[in-house]
C-alpha positions as semicolon CSV with decimal commas, in nm:
position;residue;x (nm);y (nm);z (nm)
1;M;0,000;0,000;0,000
2;S;0,281;0,240;0,083
3;G;0,416;0,234;-0,273
4;F;0,082;0,327;-0,426
5;Y;0,089;0,681;-0,285
6;Q;0,399;0,764;-0,486
7;Q;0,206;0,714;-0,811
8;Y;-0,047;0,982;-0,721
9;S;0,157;1,239;-0,528
10;P;0,480;1,349;-0,697
11;S;0,591;1,539;-0,388
12;I;0,581;1,218;-0,189
13;A;0,760;1,018;-0,453
14;G;1,032;1,275;-0,488
15;R;1,137;1,272;-0,127
16;E;1,390;0,997;-0,168
17;E;1,599;1,205;-0,404
18;S;1,566;1,525;-0,206
19;P;1,870;1,641;-0,009
20;G;1,641;1,695;0,288
21;A;1,476;1,358;0,268
22;A;1,317;1,237;0,584
23;P;1,504;0,956;0,761
24;Q;1,212;0,720;0,721
25;D;1,273;0,738;0,346
26;V;1,630;0,618;0,383
27;Q;1,700;0,247;0,390
28;Y;1,871;0,166;0,716
29;Q;2,148;-0,090;0,723
30;S;2,060;-0,236;1,061
31;Q;1,735;-0,418;1,118
32;H;1,712;-0,271;1,468
33;P;1,785;0,101;1,480
34;Q;2,043;0,212;1,731
35;A;2,077;0,536;1,920
36;Q;2,418;0,690;1,974
37;L;2,508;0,946;2,236
38;G;2,682;1,208;2,031
39;N;3,042;1,104;1,971
40;I;3,081;0,868;2,266
41;G;3,169;0,581;2,036
42;A;2,971;0,260;2,033
43;P;2,602;0,321;1,969
44;I;2,342;0,231;2,227
45;P;2,144;-0,078;2,127
46;N;1,777;-0,012;2,082
47;P;1,627;-0,148;2,408
48;Y;1,295;-0,224;2,241
49;Q;1,419;-0,484;1,995
50;N;1,375;-0,787;2,220
51;L;1,005;-0,768;2,298
52;G;0,954;-1,085;2,099
53;Y;1,114;-1,277;2,385
54;F;0,814;-1,201;2,604
55;T;0,539;-1,209;2,345
56;G;0,650;-1,512;2,154
57;F;0,621;-1,310;1,832
58;P;0,899;-1,271;1,573
59;D;1,125;-0,969;1,581
60;P;0,962;-0,647;1,458
61;I;0,977;-0,544;1,096
62;P;1,268;-0,305;1,031
63;F;1,160;0,057;1,011
64;Q;1,228;0,131;0,649
65;A;1,012;0,233;0,360
66;P;1,010;0,014;0,051
67;K;1,225;0,127;-0,236
68;T;1,059;0,344;-0,494
69;Q;1,045;0,194;-0,840
70;G;0,833;0,252;-1,144
71;N;0,558;0,020;-1,253
72;R;0,731;-0,066;-1,578
73;S;1,063;-0,145;-1,416
74;R;0,895;-0,386;-1,180
75;K;0,765;-0,590;-1,471
76;K;1,109;-0,640;-1,618
77;S;1,345;-0,905;-1,490
78;T;1,717;-0,846;-1,474
79;P;1,921;-1,097;-1,678
80;G;2,159;-1,309;-1,478
81;M;1,979;-1,276;-1,146
82;D;1,922;-1,599;-0,961
83;H;1,631;-1,467;-0,758
84;V;1,311;-1,374;-0,938
85;K;1,065;-1,174;-0,731
86;H;0,708;-1,292;-0,762
87;R;0,452;-1,046;-0,881
88;R;0,183;-0,965;-0,629
89;T;-0,109;-1,201;-0,658
90;R;-0,451;-1,066;-0,747
91;S;-0,654;-1,379;-0,701
92;G;-0,500;-1,558;-0,404
93;C;-0,677;-1,654;-0,085
94;F;-0,768;-1,395;0,176
95;T;-0,510;-1,531;0,422
96;C;-0,216;-1,495;0,183
97;R;-0,335;-1,148;0,083
98;S;-0,348;-1,036;0,445
99;R;-0,001;-1,182;0,508
100;R;0,124;-1,030;0,180
101;V;0,283;-1,351;0,060
102;K;0,267;-1,537;-0,271
103;C;-0,031;-1,772;-0,298
104;D;-0,013;-2,074;-0,529
105;E;-0,396;-2,061;-0,554
106;T;-0,438;-2,432;-0,494
107;R;-0,800;-2,507;-0,409
108;P;-0,963;-2,569;-0,173
109;T;-0,653;-2,506;0,046
110;C;-0,335;-2,343;-0,082
111;E;0,005;-2,483;0,007
112;R;0,099;-2,205;0,251
113;C;-0,226;-2,234;0,445
114;R;-0,198;-2,613;0,450
115;K;0,154;-2,605;0,592
116;G;0,067;-2,334;0,843
117;K;-0,265;-2,496;0,936
118;R;-0,448;-2,171;0,862
119;D;-0,799;-2,113;0,737
120;C;-0,786;-2,081;0,358
121;V;-1,073;-1,879;0,216
122;Y;-1,101;-1,756;-0,143
123;P;-1,316;-1,461;-0,258
124;E;-1,632;-1,550;-0,438
125;P;-1,618;-1,508;-0,819
126;A;-1,699;-1,151;-0,917
127;A;-2,024;-1,093;-1,099
128;Q;-2,008;-1,013;-1,468
129;K;-2,016;-0,653;-1,573
130;G;-2,359;-0,518;-1,624
131;S;-2,521;-0,757;-1,380
132;A;-2,618;-0,652;-1,035
133;G;-2,759;-0,877;-0,772
134;P;-3,024;-0,778;-0,527
135;G;-2,760;-0,706;-0,267
136;S;-2,533;-0,501;-0,489
137;S;-2,408;-0,170;-0,375
138;K;-2,659;0,006;-0,600
139;D;-2,880;0,006;-0,297
140;T;-2,640;0,241;-0,123
141;A;-2,787;0,581;-0,186
142;S;-2,495;0,766;-0,032
143;Q;-2,255;0,661;-0,306
144;S;-2,181;0,931;-0,557
145;Q;-2,080;0,911;-0,917
146;G;-1,710;0,858;-0,960
147;T;-1,645;0,714;-0,615
148;S;-1,921;0,460;-0,574
149;P;-1,824;0,094;-0,547
150;E;-1,982;0,016;-0,886
151;S;-1,799;0,284;-1,077
152;S;-1,478;0,226;-0,889
153;Q;-1,466;-0,131;-1,016
154;D;-1,453;-0,006;-1,375
155;E;-1,198;0,261;-1,290
156;A;-0,984;0,016;-1,099
157;E;-0,936;-0,191;-1,415
158;E;-0,733;0,096;-1,557
159;F;-0,472;0,052;-1,284
160;D;-0,156;-0,139;-1,347
161;Q;-0,222;-0,495;-1,244
162;D;0,059;-0,487;-0,990
163;A;-0,096;-0,185;-0,820
164;K;-0,444;-0,318;-0,774
165;L;-0,633;-0,510;-0,514
166;E;-0,922;-0,699;-0,664
167;P;-1,250;-0,532;-0,568
168;I;-1,501;-0,751;-0,392
169;L;-1,866;-0,694;-0,461
170;D;-2,114;-0,652;-0,180
171;E;-2,280;-0,974;-0,080
172;E;-2,650;-1,014;-0,053
173;E;-2,804;-0,882;0,263
174;P;-2,730;-1,140;0,531
175;D;-3,006;-1,343;0,681
176;E;-2,823;-1,361;1,010
177;G;-2,761;-1,069;1,238
178;P;-2,978;-0,839;1,444
179;S;-3,345;-0,862;1,357
180;Q;-3,376;-0,487;1,404
181;P;-3,041;-0,328;1,322
182;P;-2,980;0,027;1,441
183;R;-3,108;0,276;1,187
184;S;-2,983;0,607;1,324
185;F;-2,757;0,766;1,580
186;S;-3,050;0,886;1,784
187;R;-3,188;0,534;1,827
188;L;-2,859;0,386;1,941
189;R;-2,806;0,300;2,303
190;R;-2,522;0,542;2,345
191;V;-2,313;0,600;2,654
192;K;-2,168;0,948;2,644
193;T;-1,791;0,946;2,638
194;M;-1,641;1,073;2,956
195;S;-1,412;1,318;2,782
196;T;-1,711;1,523;2,668
197;L;-1,860;1,574;3,015
198;N;-1,834;1,915;3,177
199;L;-1,838;2,015;3,539
200;R;-2,131;2,228;3,438
201;K;-2,338;2,225;3,123
202;I;-2,282;2,492;2,863
203;S;-2,512;2,556;2,572
204;T;-2,332;2,828;2,380
205;R;-2,102;2,760;2,095
206;R;-1,731;2,804;2,163
207;G;-1,634;3,152;2,063
208;S;-1,306;3,035;1,916
209;E;-1,469;2,823;1,645
210;T;-1,420;2,969;1,303
211;P;-1,724;3,185;1,214
212;S;-1,667;3,143;0,841
213;L;-1,697;2,768;0,866
214;E;-2,018;2,801;1,061
215;A;-2,159;3,047;0,812
216;T;-2,088;2,828;0,513
217;K;-2,242;2,518;0,664
218;S;-2,478;2,359;0,417
219;S;-2,775;2,135;0,476
220;S;-2,653;1,909;0,201
221;P;-2,367;1,671;0,277
222;S;-2,251;1,666;-0,084
223;V;-1,915;1,806;-0,178
224;S;-1,948;2,136;-0,358
225;T;-1,884;2,098;-0,730
226;G;-1,701;2,427;-0,725
227;T;-1,452;2,305;-0,469
228;T;-1,125;2,157;-0,586
229;A;-0,929;1,943;-0,346
230;S;-0,583;1,810;-0,414
231;F;-0,248;1,777;-0,243
232;T;-0,189;2,145;-0,317
233;T;-0,528;2,276;-0,203
234;P;-0,506;2,548;0,064
235;F;-0,712;2,540;0,381
236;H;-0,969;2,798;0,271
237;M;-1,154;2,533;0,067
238;V;-1,513;2,463;0,171
239;D;-1,501;2,099;0,277
240;P;-1,812;1,945;0,434
241;A;-1,592;1,730;0,657
242;L;-1,460;2,041;0,831
243;Q;-1,814;2,162;0,892
244;S;-1,945;1,840;1,043
245;S;-2,022;1,886;1,410
246;A;-2,322;1,654;1,446
247;P;-2,399;1,304;1,324
248;H;-2,626;1,218;1,037
249;K;-2,969;1,136;1,170
250;D;-3,046;0,844;0,946
251;W;-2,863;0,561;0,775
252;S;-3,161;0,348;0,682
253;H;-3,060;0,378;0,314
254;L;-2,754;0,160;0,375
255;P;-2,750;-0,218;0,331
256;L;-2,834;-0,410;0,646
257;D;-2,478;-0,528;0,702
258;L;-2,342;-0,173;0,699
259;Q;-2,617;-0,059;0,934
260;S;-2,534;-0,336;1,176
261;Y;-2,160;-0,273;1,176
262;L;-2,198;0,104;1,206
263;G;-2,426;0,043;1,502
264;Y;-2,159;-0,175;1,659
265;F;-1,900;0,096;1,597
266;C;-2,100;0,369;1,767
267;E;-2,188;0,151;2,065
268;N;-1,854;-0,021;2,127
269;I;-1,563;0,167;1,968
270;T;-1,416;0,455;2,169
271;H;-1,131;0,698;2,123
272;Y;-0,919;0,463;2,334
273;N;-0,934;0,209;2,051
274;Y;-0,755;0,470;1,840
275;G;-0,485;0,529;2,101
276;M;-0,632;0,868;2,198
277;V;-0,638;0,971;2,563
278;N;-0,908;1,228;2,508
279;D;-1,179;1,329;2,263
280;P;-1,326;1,661;2,380
281;D;-1,546;1,702;2,070
282;D;-1,671;1,340;2,066
283;F;-1,516;1,306;1,722
284;F;-1,490;0,929;1,696
285;R;-1,837;0,858;1,830
286;E;-2,032;1,119;1,636
287;I;-1,840;1,329;1,382
288;L;-1,637;1,057;1,209
289;P;-1,935;0,831;1,127
290;G;-2,124;1,137;1,007
291;I;-1,845;1,228;0,764
292;A;-1,828;0,868;0,643
293;L;-2,198;0,885;0,553
294;Q;-2,157;1,197;0,340
295;S;-2,194;1,148;-0,032
296;G;-1,869;1,055;-0,202
297;N;-1,692;0,929;0,110
298;D;-1,739;0,558;0,046
299;A;-1,371;0,475;0,097
300;L;-1,392;0,616;0,448
301;L;-1,724;0,440;0,510
302;Y;-1,583;0,099;0,423
303;A;-1,263;0,164;0,621
304;L;-1,474;0,252;0,924
305;V;-1,695;-0,052;0,878
306;G;-1,387;-0,270;0,831
307;F;-1,246;-0,148;1,163
308;S;-1,577;-0,229;1,329
309;V;-1,590;-0,573;1,169
310;Y;-1,235;-0,642;1,284
311;H;-1,322;-0,575;1,648
312;R;-1,649;-0,761;1,624
313;S;-1,475;-1,062;1,469
314;V;-1,210;-1,063;1,741
315;Q;-1,478;-1,071;2,009
316;N;-1,663;-1,350;1,829
317;P;-1,508;-1,697;1,880
318;N;-1,640;-1,793;1,538
319;G;-1,525;-1,475;1,366
320;K;-1,359;-1,514;1,025
321;I;-1,092;-1,304;0,864
322;E;-1,279;-1,268;0,535
323;D;-1,556;-1,076;0,715
324;F;-1,302;-0,802;0,785
325;L;-1,102;-0,828;0,462
326;R;-1,412;-0,782;0,246
327;Y;-1,459;-0,424;0,367
328;Y;-1,091;-0,344;0,409
329;N;-1,019;-0,450;0,051
330;K;-1,306;-0,240;-0,080
331;S;-1,186;0,067;0,110
332;V;-0,834;0,032;-0,032
333;T;-0,969;-0,006;-0,386
334;L;-1,187;0,304;-0,354
335;L;-0,902;0,503;-0,200
336;L;-0,671;0,421;-0,490
337;S;-0,943;0,527;-0,731
338;C;-0,979;0,855;-0,543
339;L;-0,605;0,917;-0,546
340;K;-0,600;0,855;-0,920
341;G;-0,870;1,115;-0,978
342;K;-0,678;1,383;-0,783
343;D;-0,971;1,626;-0,793
344;N;-1,152;1,404;-0,542
345;Q;-0,886;1,431;-0,270
346;N;-1,017;1,609;0,036
347;I;-1,040;1,582;0,413
348;A;-1,227;1,253;0,383
349;T;-0,929;1,117;0,188
350;L;-0,701;1,208;0,477
351;L;-0,940;1,048;0,726
352;T;-0,944;0,730;0,516
353;I;-0,565;0,715;0,513
354;L;-0,549;0,758;0,891
355;Q;-0,820;0,497;0,947
356;L;-0,633;0,247;0,729
357;A;-0,313;0,332;0,917
358;T;-0,487;0,246;1,243
359;I;-0,591;-0,088;1,097
360;E;-0,233;-0,153;0,986
361;E;-0,117;-0,077;1,341
362;Y;-0,351;-0,343;1,477
363;L;-0,223;-0,588;1,216
364;G;0,139;-0,503;1,298
365;D;0,220;-0,399;0,941
366;W;0,468;-0,119;1,007
367;V;0,588;-0,085;0,649
368;N;0,240;-0,003;0,521
369;L;0,173;0,209;0,828
370;M;0,472;0,426;0,743
371;G;0,345;0,459;0,386
372;H;0,013;0,588;0,519
373;Q;0,198;0,820;0,754
374;K;0,397;0,986;0,476
375;A;0,089;1,031;0,259
376;A;-0,102;1,179;0,553
377;L;0,182;1,419;0,632
378;E;0,173;1,554;0,277
379;I;-0,199;1,630;0,301
380;V;-0,190;1,768;0,656
381;T;0,083;2,020;0,580
382;R;-0,085;2,124;0,252
383;F;-0,432;2,168;0,397
384;F;-0,350;2,320;0,735
385;T;-0,120;2,566;0,901
386;P;-0,056;2,534;1,276
387;Q;-0,322;2,800;1,333
388;T;-0,593;2,679;1,095
389;A;-0,555;2,321;1,218
390;Q;-0,725;2,432;1,540
391;Q;-1,029;2,590;1,375
392;S;-1,267;2,294;1,365
393;P;-1,323;1,973;1,565
394;T;-1,235;1,764;1,259
395;S;-0,906;1,939;1,186
396;R;-0,805;1,929;1,552
397;M;-0,854;1,554;1,575
398;L;-0,687;1,503;1,238
399;L;-0,380;1,675;1,375
400;T;-0,383;1,473;1,699
401;W;-0,444;1,150;1,510
402;Y;-0,152;1,208;1,276
403;A;0,076;1,343;1,550
404;R;0,040;1,020;1,745
405;F;0,171;0,816;1,451
406;D;0,443;1,072;1,381
407;V;0,586;1,073;1,733
408;F;0,545;0,702;1,798
409;I;0,717;0,591;1,477
410;G;0,989;0,852;1,517
411;M;1,064;0,758;1,876
412;M;1,064;0,382;1,821
413;G;1,259;0,395;1,496
414;G;1,498;0,681;1,566
415;F;1,353;0,900;1,289
416;D;1,284;1,270;1,269
417;T;0,918;1,358;1,302
418;G;0,762;1,505;0,991
419;L;0,529;1,759;1,150
420;P;0,692;2,088;1,258
421;R;0,697;2,164;1,630
422;E;0,467;2,465;1,589
423;Y;0,173;2,234;1,517
424;F;0,221;2,072;1,857
425;S;0,277;2,393;2,052
426;M;-0,026;2,558;1,892
427;A;-0,243;2,266;2,007
428;V;-0,131;2,329;2,366
429;Q;-0,204;2,700;2,332
430;F;-0,549;2,647;2,181
431;S;-0,649;2,394;2,448
432;Q;-0,540;2,632;2,721
433;E;-0,750;2,909;2,565
434;Q;-1,056;2,684;2,584
435;V;-0,992;2,623;2,953
436;D;-0,952;2,996;3,012
437;Q;-1,291;3,055;2,848
438;D;-1,462;2,776;3,040
439;P;-1,266;2,650;3,344
440;E;-1,538;2,393;3,417
441;D;-1,482;2,199;3,094
442;V;-1,320;1,871;3,199
443;G;-1,251;1,759;2,844
444;W;-1,038;2,061;2,760
445;R;-0,852;2,046;3,090
446;I;-0,754;1,690;3,004
447;E;-0,660;1,798;2,653
448;V;-0,417;2,059;2,789
449;Q;-0,230;1,790;2,980
450;A;-0,236;1,546;2,688
451;A;-0,114;1,806;2,437
452;A;0,168;1,915;2,669
453;L;0,284;1,554;2,705
454;R;0,279;1,512;2,326
455;L;0,498;1,819;2,293
456;I;0,754;1,672;2,534
457;S;0,743;1,344;2,342
458;L;0,815;1,535;2,022
459;D;1,124;1,692;2,178
460;M;1,238;1,349;2,294
461;S;1,198;1,201;1,948
462;D;1,392;1,488;1,792
463;L;1,673;1,446;2,045
464;Y;1,706;1,072;1,985
465;A;1,701;1,117;1,607
466;R;1,981;1,375;1,608
467;S;2,185;1,168;1,851
468;G;2,135;0,852;1,647
469;R;2,278;1,026;1,340
470;G;2,585;1,133;1,537
471;E;2,502;1,503;1,503
472;M;2,541;1,585;1,873
473;P;2,846;1,584;2,098
474;S;2,797;1,397;2,423
475;A;2,786;1,716;2,630
476;S;2,503;1,863;2,422
477;F;2,306;1,540;2,440
478;A;2,345;1,524;2,818
479;E;2,232;1,884;2,855
480;E;1,919;1,839;2,641
481;H;1,846;1,507;2,810
482;R;1,850;1,678;3,151
483;H;1,622;1,951;3,021
484;I;1,362;1,698;2,901
485;T;1,392;1,515;3,233
486;Y;1,308;1,844;3,405
487;Q;1,010;1,897;3,172
488;L;0,875;1,550;3,250
489;R;0,900;1,606;3,624
490;E;0,740;1,947;3,597
491;W;0,453;1,802;3,395
492;K;0,383;1,550;3,671
493;N;0,435;1,791;3,960
494;Q;0,213;2,057;3,803
495;F;-0,059;1,820;3,685
496;D;-0,395;1,996;3,697
497;P;-0,534;1,935;4,049
498;A;-0,888;1,969;3,914
499;L;-0,835;1,638;3,731
500;T;-0,739;1,450;4,048
501;N;-1,044;1,526;4,258
502;P;-1,025;1,299;4,566
503;K;-1,401;1,244;4,548
504;F;-1,350;1,050;4,225
505;L;-1,057;0,842;4,346
506;V;-1,144;0,471;4,330
507;T;-1,070;0,320;4,671
508;D;-1,317;0,033;4,687
509;F;-1,282;-0,290;4,488
510;P;-1,579;-0,504;4,593
511;H;-1,487;-0,791;4,361
512;R;-1,121;-0,811;4,456
513;D;-0,954;-1,148;4,439
514;V;-0,700;-1,288;4,680
515;L;-0,351;-1,231;4,545
516;G;-0,153;-1,544;4,469
517;Q;0,212;-1,629;4,430
518;D;0,194;-1,562;4,056
519;D;0,095;-1,197;4,108
520;I;0,382;-0,950;4,087
521;V;0,184;-0,634;4,177
522;D;-0,110;-0,536;4,396
523;P;-0,374;-0,387;4,163
524;Y;-0,605;-0,289;4,450
525;K;-0,392;-0,016;4,602
526;A;-0,571;0,319;4,600
527;G;-0,415;0,635;4,465
528;F;-0,400;0,592;4,089
529;L;-0,742;0,513;3,943
530;Y;-1,005;0,785;3,904
531;N;-1,370;0,735;3,824
532;H;-1,545;0,895;3,531
533;P;-1,521;1,167;3,406
534;F;-1,161;1,177;3,531
535;F;-1,060;0,833;3,407
536;P;-0,836;0,985;3,133
537;S;-0,617;1,120;3,415
538;S;-0,533;0,759;3,498
539;I;-0,440;0,687;3,136
540;L;-0,222;0,999;3,125
541;M;-0,030;0,878;3,429
542;V;0,039;0,545;3,259
543;E;0,165;0,731;2,954
544;W;0,383;0,957;3,167
545;H;0,548;0,659;3,337
546;S;0,603;0,493;2,998
547;I;0,761;0,803;2,846
548;N;0,972;0,861;3,156
549;V;1,102;0,502;3,150
550;M;1,190;0,535;2,782
551;H;1,368;0,864;2,842
552;Q;1,568;0,749;3,144
553;S;1,675;0,433;2,965
554;K;1,848;0,647;2,702
555;E;2,076;0,810;2,959
556;T;2,306;0,510;3,002
557;P;2,351;0,213;2,770
558;M;2,147;-0,078;2,900
559;S;2,422;-0,322;2,812
560;L;2,658;-0,158;3,062
561;Q;2,458;-0,206;3,380
562;E;2,144;-0,343;3,535
563;P;1,835;-0,118;3,532
564;S;1,842;0,140;3,808
565;D;1,605;0,118;4,101
566;E;1,411;0,413;3,960
567;L;1,361;0,240;3,626
568;R;1,257;-0,085;3,788
569;H;1,016;0,095;4,020
570;S;0,856;0,281;3,728
571;A;0,829;-0,041;3,525
572;L;0,649;-0,220;3,808
573;A;0,425;0,085;3,853
574;I;0,319;0,051;3,489
575;C;0,242;-0,319;3,544
576;E;0,037;-0,230;3,852
577;M;-0,159;0,036;3,664
578;F;-0,226;-0,200;3,375
579;E;-0,358;-0,466;3,612
580;T;-0,578;-0,216;3,794
581;I;-0,733;-0,093;3,470
582;Q;-0,787;-0,451;3,356
583;L;-0,967;-0,559;3,674
584;W;-1,180;-0,247;3,725
585;P;-1,538;-0,328;3,618
586;S;-1,602;0,024;3,484
587;T;-1,302;0,036;3,250
588;P;-1,421;0,170;2,911
589;N;-1,375;-0,025;2,590
590;G;-1,031;0,006;2,436
591;A;-0,856;0,133;2,750
592;L;-0,619;-0,165;2,762
593;I;-0,522;-0,104;2,400
594;I;-0,393;0,245;2,471
595;V;-0,176;0,133;2,767
596;Q;-0,030;-0,175;2,599
597;A;0,268;0,021;2,464
598;G;0,362;0,117;2,818
599;L;0,342;-0,245;2,927
600;A;0,573;-0,345;2,641
601;I;0,833;-0,092;2,756
602;A;0,800;-0,207;3,118
603;T;0,890;-0,564;3,024
604;L;1,249;-0,455;2,965
605;F;1,306;-0,340;3,321
606;I;1,116;-0,579;3,547
607;P;1,310;-0,853;3,729
608;R;1,423;-1,121;3,487
609;D;1,287;-1,433;3,646
610;A;1,030;-1,695;3,548
611;R;0,755;-1,548;3,768
612;H;0,769;-1,202;3,615
613;H;0,813;-1,335;3,264
614;M;0,509;-1,559;3,289
615;W;0,301;-1,271;3,425
616;I;0,399;-1,059;3,125
617;R;0,325;-1,339;2,880
618;R;-0,027;-1,379;3,016
619;R;-0,094;-1,006;2,975
620;F;0,030;-1,008;2,618
621;A;-0,194;-1,305;2,547
622;L;-0,485;-1,102;2,683
623;L;-0,396;-0,808;2,459
624;E;-0,367;-1,039;2,160
625;S;-0,720;-1,161;2,226
626;L;-0,838;-0,798;2,213
627;G;-0,700;-0,756;1,861
């Protein structure tokens, strides 16, 4: 997927040859990136390369983008080469497609699936052109000309065969499933996300919202025909996605399967499933589905449905991979068609890319995730300035969504972040302005703390990247490292006291179990977990400990000494927090997903004995069962 973006965005494709190319575009020689303290000499081994020992998974994929090469050159073989690279299959089984390996297409079970004892499922034969079954996507009234699934199938045939995923037609409306699927947002049993609760209700619109966007809001969700959107489009375009602040009231025009899965999304998926600590505008529960239902945004719709199907299949013991791949494949096909058209690229395109990147993160496909990241960076920086990115709920969450990928990949891989620092600092400033206007707004108070921690993480990533390239003398690295250490401690010491109200501190665990010899922490100790609406404060503390452990581990090479008492204490604190969140009955959906990265870091600094290792393995098995 990452290579496809280069065909449709010359500025992305040209980065490899640019003198200022981003490090993620450069092919690294070592599979596991290493950080070096200035000119000290031997580089510091990346401490995060051995997580496979605990999880039982293979070593992570090296952080490098695939080499850029033209479509025609890929079709030609070089004389004299012993190794011939297989062309990507278009008609293999779903399992081989998802694993991105060559399928020999043996039926009913291919050779790879037979040897690996995997389920081997082939797509059903596509219907002939001109024929449409009763369950075809013609029934989807929201699909617009040029981006609908029907038309996209014809357009997709114009792609080079190596750059195409075979579109899969909608199946007939399933007989199984809810007898009365949810038909609208208003009829859903919806639990309000805690991040949107205020200490007191306010009914007026935030004064800082952009008046021009409010004034141009249209009752029609269709994209204006006079609006052009491309990688070079400035922010002043009128994009319905930027104007969406409320959900669509009805989705009864959709096929029953889409209705059912959208209902599952709105009832069960939270911002925690996306790795977001906070969602002050209720973007993921309300705004994102509403944008997906707008005419012409079918790629986003199917990406959203695919994410919902993935989680639903994971929770279902009888779930099958093809249920998820059917919608994922369709979203990718429609996105490629949109990128080919160029005039169809808009905010929904960016949302689709980020949604697919989130899916790739769940699947552990870091190469494709980095391809999505680079494409998203190109659109973010073209559409928004640091100031205009704060002018609507959609643009604010777009920035936060991308920034999470940017910092995480940069920090783990030793790369420079792509987004300039001003985008991060402006988010802190804007959030603080909202608190100044309404001090009772819990969601924005949490956002101030979260944005400030992201800014510190950005500085950390930048420091490690420069040090890893040998651009810093040891004295400069030590000085900046101490400064970030001070920032981290100040963040914790000056944490907003309004978000740690003692009245909301969880002190009673009525269903507590007796601790056994296999337990390494006491999850029932009071002092960390806060009840709603202050639960995000607990998540922020887990993230702070994780970032602090990562930062302190960079001070001295791990290979030279055992972890310090401070590191070991922080690692066990993360384990304790994880266990507390897991056992608390009121933990919201997705909360364990957002803290799993901290648990992975903690595994490197806990005592290295069989008892602690087995405890960690069980928790990773739990996380694996959650997707």
